[in-house]
VOBA-1610 file (N, C-alpha, C; in pm, whole numbers, padded with zeros to 5 digits, always signed):
BEGIN
Met-19993+16061+17838Met-20061+15881+17956Met-20178+15913+17938Lys-20237+16031+17999Lys-20360+16011+18075Lys-20455+15990+17977Gly-20538+15917+18086Gly-20617+15892+18015Gly-20615+15726+17915Phe-20550+15718+17891Phe-20598+15627+17850Phe-20556+15423+17959Gly-20602+15349+17913Gly-20603+15244+17980Gly-20483+15175+18018Trp-20461+15083+18113Trp-20364+14975+18088Trp-20311+14882+18036Asn-20377+14849+17858Asn-20318+14791+17737Asn-20274+14921+17663His-20256+15089+17687His-20323+15140+17576His-20080+15189+17574Lys-20081+15153+17733Lys-19961+15185+17784Lys-19841+15098+17796Arg-19941+14994+17782Arg-19797+14798+17759Arg-19789+14853+17647Val-19860+14886+17590Val-19785+14867+17446Val-19731+14927+17422Tyr-19766+15154+17431Tyr-19683+15212+17400Tyr-19545+15170+17484Arg-19525+15086+17540Arg-19466+15108+17691Arg-19329+15003+17534Ile-19422+14901+17505Ile-19349+14819+17427Ile-19295+14843+17298Tyr-19320+14969+17255Tyr-19348+15020+17130Tyr-19226+15057+17131Arg-19241+15191+17262Arg-19113+15247+17315Arg-18983+15176+17294Glu-18974+15055+17353Glu-18883+14963+17332Glu-18782+14940+17212Ile-18905+14937+17111Ile-18872+14877+16968Ile-18755+15048+16936Glu-18748+15162+16955Glu-18646+15196+16932Glu-18522+15249+16950Trp-18545+15178+17084Trp-18328+15149+17116Trp-18345+14982+17027Arg-18448+14895+16942Arg-18362+14802+16901Arg-18335+14766+16810Gly-18453+14902+16727Gly-18490+14881+16633Gly-18582+14869+16568Lys-18580+14964+16464Lys-18784+14993+16384Lys-18752+14885+16325Pro-18941+14845+16288Pro-18937+14728+16178Pro-19055+14834+16082Leu-18988+14777+15973Leu-19096+14837+15841Leu-19251+14878+15871Ala-19323+14808+15913Ala-19439+14760+15941Ala-19509+14690+16084Ile-19569+14748+16090Ile-19643+14675+16230Ile-19794+14604+16231Arg-19783+14464+16186Arg-19949+14424+16248Arg-20001+14386+16346Ser-20088+14449+16327Ser-20232+14348+16451Ser-20316+14387+16440Asp-20417+14301+16493Asp-20580+14306+16523Asp-20619+14512+16560Asn-20776+14483+16541Asn-20800+14601+16586Asn-20866+14661+16732Gly-20718+14581+16814Gly-20838+14633+16934Gly-20756+14760+16990Pro-20837+14832+17096Pro-20824+14932+17092Pro-20719+15002+17184Glu-20627+14916+17175Glu-20457+15017+17215Glu-20382+15012+17101Tyr-20441+14956+17004Tyr-20351+14931+16861Tyr-20395+15017+16744Ile-20531+15101+16753Ile-20575+15159+16667Ile-20601+15274+16691Ser-20523+15309+16872Ser-20542+15471+16908Ser-20430+15526+16866Gly-20483+15709+16865Gly-20448+15834+16838Gly-20312+15755+16869Leu-20257+15775+16953Leu-20163+15782+17068Leu-20006+15698+16945Leu-20090+15544+16952Leu-19972+15518+16838Leu-19959+15488+16693Gln-20052+15594+16667Gln-20100+15599+16447Gln-19951+15721+16463Asp-19991+15797+16628Asp-19898+15992+16610Asp-19764+15871+16600Trp-19718+15713+16704Trp-19563+15725+16719Trp-19502+15588+16582Ala-19653+15633+16508Ala-19556+15538+16461Ala-19564+15646+16305Ala-19594+15737+16307Ala-19580+15840+16212Ala-19512+15937+16217Lys-19500+15910+16309Lys-19373+16028+16348Lys-19215+15883+16321His-19214+15777+16305His-19117+15730+16369His-19119+15671+16224Gly-19211+15610+16055Gly-19150+15612+15989Gly-19202+15451+15956Ile-19335+15390+16043Ile-19395+15302+16052Ile-19524+15211+15991Arg-19491+15141+15897Arg-19662+15209+15875Arg-19745+15112+15993Leu-19856+15078+15968Leu-19968+15019+16091Leu-20066+14914+15964Asp-19963+14818+15985Asp-20131+14711+15932Asp-20187+14668+16004Tyr-20291+14637+16018Tyr-20434+14567+16051Tyr-20461+14479+15998Ile-20509+14337+15996Ile-20587+14239+15977Ile-20733+14286+15960Gln-20815+14188+15889Gln-20927+14258+15876Gln-20963+14197+16052Pro-21104+14279+16028Pro-21189+14253+16165Pro-21248+14041+16171Gly-21266+13989+16257Gly-21225+13920+16220Gly-21203+13704+16113Asn-21191+13785+16068Asn-20996+13740+16007Asn-20970+13616+16093Gln-20892+13439+16031Gln-20827+13377+16092Gln-20679+13439+16062Gln-20683+13574+16003Gln-20545+13584+15962Gln-20406+13558+16008Asn-20449+13584+16167Asn-20304+13581+16217Asn-20335+13490+16360Ala-20438+13383+16311Ala-20415+13283+16394Ala-20332+13169+16505Tyr-20192+13219+16355Tyr-20097+13122+16477Tyr-20029+13195+16541Ile-20012+13298+16553Ile-19957+13424+16654Ile-20089+13408+16809Glu-20155+13400+16771Glu-20296+13392+16855Glu-20289+13289+16943Arg-20278+13152+16874Arg-20261+13022+16917Arg-20073+13085+17038Leu-19972+13091+16960Leu-19886+13082+17029Leu-19861+13189+17210Asn-20039+13321+17175Asn-20001+13344+17305Asn-20132+13306+17378Arg-20165+13242+17338Arg-20291+13133+17464Arg-20261+13070+17539Thr-20138+12959+17436Thr-20064+12877+17480Thr-19987+12895+17653Val-19929+13011+17517Val-19785+13084+17643Val-19915+13098+17775Arg-20024+13160+17738Arg-20047+13257+17827Arg-20118+13186+17983Tyr-20167+13005+17932Tyr-20202+12937+18004Tyr-20130+12850+18051Glu-20061+12858+18021Glu-19920+12737+18070Glu-19852+12854+18107Trp-19832+12978+18163Trp-19680+12920+18185Trp-19744+13126+18259Leu-19786+13274+18228Leu-19727+13365+18275Leu-19837+13402+18327Ser-19937+13243+18306Ser-20083+13439+18475Ser-20075+13263+18492Gln-20020+13187+18532Gln-19949+13041+18618Gln-19845+13102+18729Tyr-19833+13150+18775Tyr-19700+13263+18871Tyr-19712+13373+18893Leu-19690+13408+19036Leu-19629+13549+19075Leu-19497+13564+19024Trp-19445+13634+18976Trp-19362+13705+18886Trp-19299+13800+19024Gln-19154+13791+19004Gln-19085+13921+19125Gln-19069+14047+19001Asp-19012+13983+18924Asp-18930+14098+18825Asp-18934+14072+18637Leu-18913+14156+18601Leu-18933+14134+18485Leu-18824+14048+18415Ala-18675+14042+18472Ala-18509+13939+18467Ala-18694+13768+18485Glu-18748+13785+18557Glu-18765+13616+18603Glu-18872+13625+18511Val-18911+13737+18466Val-19039+13632+18350Val-18916+13621+18226Gln-18885+13672+18137Gln-18742+13727+18108Gln-18648+13501+18097His-18619+13549+18203His-18556+13411+18192His-18601+13266+18243Phe-18733+13240+18254Phe-18808+13130+18220Phe-18906+13113+18120Ala-18902+13269+18028Ala-18940+13263+17893Ala-18871+13217+17811Thr-18718+13204+17869Thr-18579+13153+17745Thr-18639+13062+17782Gln-18664+12981+17873Gln-18622+12855+17877Gln-18764+12798+17828Trp-18905+12824+17873Trp-18996+12753+17754Trp-18991+12765+17671Met-18949+12901+17549Met-18951+12851+17401Met-18840+12731+17360Tyr-18720+12800+17469Tyr-18590+12695+17463Tyr-18694+12504+17452Asp-18760+12486+17522Asp-18841+12357+17546Asp-18886+12356+17452Tyr-19046+12446+17415Tyr-19200+12422+17300Tyr-19057+12427+17133Asn-18993+12471+17128Asn-18895+12467+16986Asn-18846+12290+17018His-18749+12284+17098His-18669+12173+17119His-18717+12055+17142Asp-18844+12046+17257Asp-18821+11940+17311Asp-18979+11861+17310Arg-19052+11940+17244Arg-19239+11899+17243Arg-19265+11902+17120Pro-19295+11742+17046Pro-19339+11714+16917Pro-19456+11787+16907Arg-19517+11822+16793Arg-19588+11867+16695Arg-19726+11751+16597Met-19846+11739+16627Met-19902+11678+16541Met-19914+11738+16446Ala-19858+11897+16431Ala-19921+11924+16287Ala-19768+11905+16161Leu-19686+11867+16311Leu-19546+11815+16181Leu-19505+11701+16201Gly-19650+11604+16200Gly-19559+11444+16237Gly-19516+11420+16366Gly-19587+11487+16457Gly-19494+11404+16605Gly-19370+11509+16576Met-19270+11503+16503Met-19132+11603+16549Met-19154+11740+16595Thr-19009+11794+16661Thr-19056+11903+16693Thr-18994+11968+16596Pro-19034+12146+16630Pro-19002+12273+16533Pro-18819+12175+16457Lys-18728+12182+16581Lys-18599+12109+16536Lys-18619+12059+16491Gln-18632+11932+16515Gln-18646+11847+16440Gln-18625+11829+16280Arg-18800+11978+16291Arg-18826+11927+16113Arg-18740+11982+16063Leu-18692+12095+16139Leu-18570+12239+16024Leu-18491+12132+16020Ala-18378+12078+16101Ala-18296+12015+16043Ala-18330+11855+15938Met-18462+11890+15914Met-18470+11818+15765Met-18490+11899+15639Thr-18520+12040+15667Thr-18483+12094+15550Thr-18342+12141+15492Gly-18238+12102+15621Gly-18151+12189+15561Gly-18052+12137+15530
//
């Protein structure tokens, strides 16, 4: 991976982890350099995974971009983490709170868990 920046290495490491968890049929991403690199394209082709890119300048990924921004500003960049296990533990706690205890205006003041309970 010589010559690749930090983001390229990070994304490649994440996709390598997919190999042991089970591979998706496709990966949808924006057109960032870490996602359009030859390294990732070669890896995806080798594993039979289709790469689907969103249209540049489009809001096709708006929901996940909003979640990513919330995670980044609310906690990920707010702390100095000791190790990956600490990040994973905090992320699990945060996601539980985010889905069970935080009402959303878009859901009429309900939490996602309350809204889900109404559907079934």
